[in-house]
C-alpha positions in Angstrom: 90.2 89.7 83.0 91.8 91.5 85.9 94.4 94.3 85.4 97.7 92.9 87.0 99.0 96.6 87.1 96.5 97.6 89.5 97.8 97.8 93.1 94.9 98.3 95.7 95.3 100.8 98.5 95.6 98.8 101.9 94.5 99.7 105.3 98.1 99.5 106.3 99.3 102.0 103.8 96.6 104.4 104.7 97.5 104.2 108.2 101.2 104.8 107.4 100.4 107.8 105.2 98.3 109.3 107.9 101.1 108.8 110.4 103.5 110.5 108.1 101.3 113.6 107.7 100.4 113.8 111.4 103.9 113.1 112.4 102.9 110.0 114.5 104.0 106.6 114.8 101.6 104.4 112.6 101.0 102.1 115.7 99.8 105.2 117.5 96.8 105.7 115.2 93.8 103.3 116.1 91.2 102.6 113.3 88.4 104.2 115.7 90.5 107.2 116.5 88.9 110.6 115.3 91.4 111.8 112.9 90.6 115.4 113.3 91.3 115.0 117.1 94.6 113.6 115.9 95.2 116.8 113.9 94.2 116.0 110.4 92.9 119.0 108.7 91.3 119.3 105.5 94.3 120.3 103.3 96.3 117.4 104.6 93.1 115.3 104.1 93.1 116.5 100.4 96.4 115.8 99.8 96.3 112.2 100.9 93.0 111.7 98.7 95.2 112.8 95.8 98.0 110.5 96.7 95.7 107.6 97.1 93.9 108.2 93.7 95.2 106.4 90.8 94.0 106.0 87.3 92.0 103.1 88.4 90.3 104.4 91.4 89.7 108.1 92.2 89.1 109.4 95.7 87.8 113.0 96.4 87.6 114.7 99.7 83.9 114.6 99.6 84.1 110.8 99.4 85.6 110.8 103.2 84.2 114.4 104.5 81.3 112.8 106.3 83.7 110.2 108.3 86.1 110.9 110.9 88.0 107.6 111.5 90.4 105.5 109.8 88.0 102.5 110.0 85.3 104.5 108.2 87.7 105.7 105.4 88.7 102.3 105.1 85.1 101.1 104.3 85.0 103.8 101.6 88.1 102.5 99.9 87.1 98.9 100.2 83.8 99.4 98.5 85.4 101.6 95.8 88.0 98.9 95.2 85.5 96.2 95.1 83.5 98.0 92.5 86.6 98.8 90.4 87.5 95.0 90.5 84.0 94.0 89.6 84.0 96.2 86.6 87.3 94.6 85.3 
């Protein structure tokens, strides 16, 4: 049985949220761009992790620290969400 209240994080939302904190247009952020080169610092990254976490799936800075692109971050999120859905 799945939880209908669960709303998964999407790549589009991640891109939009990154664009917001970086003061960029979402279309300007390529999934393979280095986020540090775009201006993302650890404080803003941690704020995004908190924003993206829910009671269903929690994200921590350490989950993403070894990765520098949106594509890599999306892989982390996809795996965590798949595991969450498999457990429900």
